C-alpha positions in Angstrom: 7.7 19.9 -25.8 8.6 17.1 -23.5 5.2 17.4 -21.6 3.3 17.4 -24.9 5.0 14.1 -25.9 4.2 12.6 -22.5 0.6 13.7 -23.0 0.3 12.1 -26.4 2.1 8.9 -25.2 -0.4 8.6 -22.4 -3.2 7.9 -25.0 -1.1 5.8 -27.3 0.4 3.3 -24.7 -1.6 1.0 -22.4 -3.7 1.7 -20.4 -4.5 4.9 -22.3 -4.5 3.0 -25.6 -7.6 1.0 -24.4 -9.4 4.3 -23.7 -8.5 5.7 -27.1 -9.6 2.6 -29.0 -12.9 2.4 -27.1 -13.6 6.1 -27.6 -13.0 5.7 -31.4 -15.4 2.6 -31.5 -18.0 4.6 -29.5 -17.8 7.5 -32.0 -18.1 5.1 -35.0 -21.1 3.3 -33.5 -22.7 6.6 -32.6 -22.5 7.7 -36.3 -24.2 4.4 -37.2 -26.9 5.2 -34.6 -26.2 2.0 -32.7 -27.6 1.6 -29.2 -24.4 0.0 -28.2 -22.6 3.3 -28.6 -24.1 4.6 -25.3 -23.0 1.6 -23.4 -19.5 1.6 -24.9 -19.3 5.3 -24.3 -20.1 4.8 -20.6 -17.5 2.1 -20.3 -14.9 4.3 -21.9 -15.6 7.1 -19.5 -15.4 4.8 -16.5 -12.1 3.4 -17.7 -10.7 6.9 -18.4 -11.6 8.0 -14.9 -10.1 4.9 -13.4 -6.8 5.4 -15.1 -6.1 9.1 -14.6 -3.9 10.1 -11.7 -6.4 12.7 -10.3 -9.0 10.1 -9.5 -6.4 8.1 -7.6 -5.4 11.1 -5.6 -9.0 12.0 -4.7 -9.6 8.4 -3.6 -6.3 8.0 -1.7 -6.4 11.3 0.2 -9.1 10.3 2.7 -7.2 7.1 3.5 -3.8 8.7 3.9 -5.2 11.7 6.0 -7.2 9.5 8.3 -4.4 9.2 10.9 -1.5 11.5 11.6 1.9 10.4 13.0 1.9 11.1 16.8 4.7 13.4 17.9 5.5 11.1 20.9 4.1 7.7 20.2 3.5 5.6 23.3 3.6 1.9 23.4 5.6 -1.2 24.5 6.3 -2.7 21.1 6.7 -1.6 17.4 4.7 -3.7 15.0 5.5 -3.5 11.3 3.3 -5.1 8.7 4.9 -6.7 5.6 4.2 -5.3 2.2 5.9 -7.6 -0.3 9.4 -9.0 -0.9 11.4 -10.5 -3.8 12.9 -14.0 -3.6 16.6 -14.6 -4.2 17.4 -11.1 -5.4 20.9 -9.8 -4.5 21.2 -7.7 -1.4 23.9 -6.6 1.0 24.6 -9.4 3.4 22.1 -11.8 1.9 19.4 -12.4 -0.7 15.9 -11.0 -1.1 14.7 -7.4 -0.8 11.6 -5.8 0.5 9.3 -4.1 -2.0 9.0 -0.3 -2.1 6.0 -0.2 0.3 7.7 -2.5 2.8 11.0 -0.8 2.5 9.5 2.5 3.5 7.8 0.9 6.4 11.1 -0.6 7.5 12.8 2.7 7.3 10.2 4.3 9.6 10.4 1.3 12.0 14.1 1.7 12.2 13.8 5.5 12.9 11.2 4.9 15.6 13.4 2.2 17.1 16.2 4.8 17.4 13.9 7.1 19.3 12.1 4.5 21.5 14.4 1.5 21.7 11.2 -0.6 21.9 11.2 -4.3 20.7 10.0 -4.9 17.2 7.5 -7.4 15.8 7.9 -7.9 12.0 4.7 -9.6 10.6 4.8 -11.0 7.1 5.3 -14.4 5.5 5.8 -15.8 2.0 2.8 -14.7 0.1 3.5 -16.4 -3.2 5.9 -19.2 -4.3 8.2 -16.5 -5.9 7.9 -14.1 -3.0 10.5 -13.5 -0.3 9.9 -14.2 3.4 9.1 -10.7 4.4 9.8 -10.8 8.2 13.1 -12.6 7.8 14.3 -10.2 5.2 13.3 -7.3 7.3 15.1 -8.7 10.3 18.3 -9.2 8.3 18.1 -5.6 7.1 17.3 -4.1 10.5 20.2 -6.0 12.2 22.5 -4.7 9.4 21.4 -1.2 10.4 22.4 -1.9 14.0 19.2 -3.2 15.7 20.1 -6.0 18.1 18.8 -9.3 16.9 17.2 -10.0 20.3 15.1 -6.9 19.9 13.4 -8.3 16.8 10.6 -10.9 16.8 9.5 -12.3 13.4 6.1 -13.6 12.6 6.3 -15.4 9.3 3.0 -17.1 8.8 0.8 -14.1 7.7 -0.1 -13.6 4.1 -3.0 -11.1 4.5 -3.7 -8.1 6.7 -6.3 -10.2 8.6 -3.7 -12.9 9.4 -1.3 -10.1 10.3 -3.7 -9.1 13.0 -4.5 -12.6 14.2 -0.9 -13.8 14.4 0.5 -10.6 15.8 -2.1 -10.9 18.6 -0.7 -14.4 19.5 2.9 -13.1 19.5 1.9 -10.1 21.7 0.2 -12.5 24.1 3.2 -14.8 24.3 5.5 -11.8 25.1 3.0 -10.0 27.2 2.9 -6.9 25.0 -0.2 -4.6 25.5 0.3 -1.4 23.6 1.5 -1.9 20.0 2.5 1.0 17.8 1.3 -0.1 14.4 3.5 0.9 11.4 2.2 0.5 7.9 1.5 2.5 4.7 -0.8 5.5 5.3 -3.3 4.2 2.7 -3.3 0.8 4.3 -3.6 2.0 7.9 -7.4 2.5 8.3 -8.1 -1.1 7.2 -5.2 -2.5 9.3 -6.5 -0.7 12.4 -10.0 -2.0 11.8 -8.7 -5.6 11.5 -6.6 -5.3 14.7 -9.7 -3.9 16.5 -11.7 -6.9 15.3 -9.1 -9.0 17.2 -9.5 -6.9 20.3 -6.1 -5.2 19.9 -6.0 -1.5 20.4 -3.1 0.1 18.5 -1.4 3.4 18.2 -1.4 4.0 14.4 1.8 5.3 12.8 1.4 6.0 9.1 4.2 6.1 6.6 4.9 5.4 2.9 2.5 8.1 1.6 1.6 7.6 -2.1 0.4 11.2 -2.8 1.4 14.7 -1.8 -0.9 16.6 0.5 -1.4 19.4 -2.0 -3.5 18.6 -5.1 -2.1 20.3 -8.2 -4.1 20.5 -11.4 -2.0 20.2 -14.6 -2.5 18.3 -17.9 -0.6 15.2 -16.7 -3.3 14.6 -14.0 -5.8 13.9 -16.8 -3.7 11.5 -18.9 -4.2 7.7 -18.3 -1.3 6.2 -16.6 -0.3 2.7 -15.5 0.3 2.0 -11.8 -2.3 4.5 -10.7 -3.4 4.7 -7.1 -7.2 4.5 -7.8 -7.1 0.7 -7.8 -5.0 0.6 -4.6 -7.5 2.9 -2.9 -10.5 0.9 -4.1 -9.0 -2.3 -2.8 -8.7 -0.7 0.6 -12.3 0.6 0.6 -13.6 -2.8 -0.4 -11.4 -4.5 2.3 -12.7 -2.1 5.0 -16.3 -2.8 4.0 -15.7 -6.5 4.1 -14.0 -6.3 7.4 -17.2 -5.1 9.1 -18.9 -8.4 8.5 
């Protein structure tokens, strides 16, 4: 019964509500033999496909499967890219927290540090006026976990992946690092690697923060519109990769 209720709610709450309303309008116009019905019907189908989880999974999988975590990553520095932070929110030992994506990246960075004891570059600035300073928050949390402060280098000017690559290159040059291990979300890694390559920096990719399971399971919930789907995240990455080639 609970799954039936979830299925119904999916079409009665945004964004599914928009699909339902447009579908009803399309049917009404079709009965009136309006040419607008075909256009509206096409828009409805496009919106529906954009909002269902299955579409997001199919779009994200090629990105997340592009790189595999190396069993023995080799390099001379760990580079973690920022992924969002809150400003002024309470945290142990300070204020401001990393977002879900960035927190997962930080956890992987910490675990890799425990294995390699390599220095760490945290790249990420204050993206919006109400955003936290990503690199500084990450440093505070890593030091609280036991990483020595002198092993962490913060780069706090970057607000895009492109500036991550540009500014990290400058930091690497200043500290004479040559072989970075790049840590970021699996869906984000193909674009990040491309942008670092554009700067002439060869990286060892290390994916983390997977959005979707490797196994694709088909069940009714996969066909119900949902907010926060991964389709738009994937499309952003594909568009960014295309733009990065020019």
